[in-house]
Steps between C-alpha positions, in 0.01 A plus 500: 500500500403759763353814340724804542349765724532769235309308234151597396218247508282349228134566582245272335211741445162344417282648228123501465335217303310729262755502216302524175175586679343813643721597795372472854599733784852384575465548875207257491733215399844601634579591862590860567836390635582344164403821323722699737797273422435534127474880523842520666697300242717677244615188308280239334537182296181425306354303211374807316605858575179656373271292720739548794464878467123454494527297821707770669248766395230293673718469808560876501129570522497330842856560625702783339812376321828606662639598160338636183412211272748615235784476755426138595731246332296225333681212328327224305585133537730363230343276239652216303545574132192408297534147369801430721502204738783649703408617848572852613844477669520541879721805456212685332278438802776603739558822305144604586598498867793740482306775685457263796874432503543879520269520801163579338182301553338359184138409434414195288157527336294252297223592258249351743512337842812390684835539324702183446192274535412364154706795387840559335610714794602179678833524317563841658433357844740212431765749390446702818568194712823426313616857570403489868226763458217477752164416340191650667157376381198722562147375553257511210254301295612185316244377247621142551450497876172689482369251244615206710338640814173566318492158334442284805748250354796357690698792639737273694658352188500689171720576201507782249594365157491820295370493144385185325602412141303682231495210253184299558649150526787611722259695722272196531793279604613757755152529649476125540843497667400774743170331577677171575755678721222681683321171567813316613619773737168664593660819372338807348649594162484868402569651158438814299451606140530814291155664533402470133553122526285461813206356307716248314654376824163475675364294208805271512454446873138395455593271212799326659440475874299230677144592598568475873813721497433831672582806293530852638512808278579846636468810280580864569595452864485824707294666221135590564391243240738231624373150573601146599296186434599146594306188412539162332587484132169323449312802633715740297410306186131557570558877508839589343658823623501816292861604521615860448774551242664799667498416872756264658375168635645234728397137453534228765414132508480233767433145383286262704 
């Protein structure tokens, strides 16, 4: 379908990576052009309206907003009913895009990093394509790609596998599967965890992986205290990492 000329566009607006931490200067991590695009938008689709308003206030410090914050339309993503296994219907995602069908540009914002990457906003992007709405991604930090680049592991072949199982036996089986896949395909495997479970995942990695598998851990990327370390599991076992329980981390493995 060819997008109609009168349609608005869906702008994928990156956020900073300091969600849950002390904020950094937003123009240190996002290009000014991105901030200018964000300041001009009057319609937004977001995960959380409160944090989206906080983001726009930060943007407004650098580039004045075109409208007063109270006049900007901010709509939250739909959520499946608690306990329900039914997916949110496509119509609900398409309804979010009605302003674009009326000719208005819309911003899509994640809580941190790039929207629609390891993020529920991907469903909004899919809906935009079904409606013929042009999708425009803007440049910004992705914790996954920053962690991969800083790891020194294989950046030519890699996979992001999301969250691992929480139950210990299931998590151990999954780690062994990922390690075997990494070895067979020479492929870096990346995954994340809720910050307060960082320590539990790090301990599971050291317990389950082979000594010669390389493990990279990145914490607090783009923050002043951020760090990445990559070494063999054997060396990690000699000096286990002290993992923060409130700062996001990205884990990556590459089996020998």
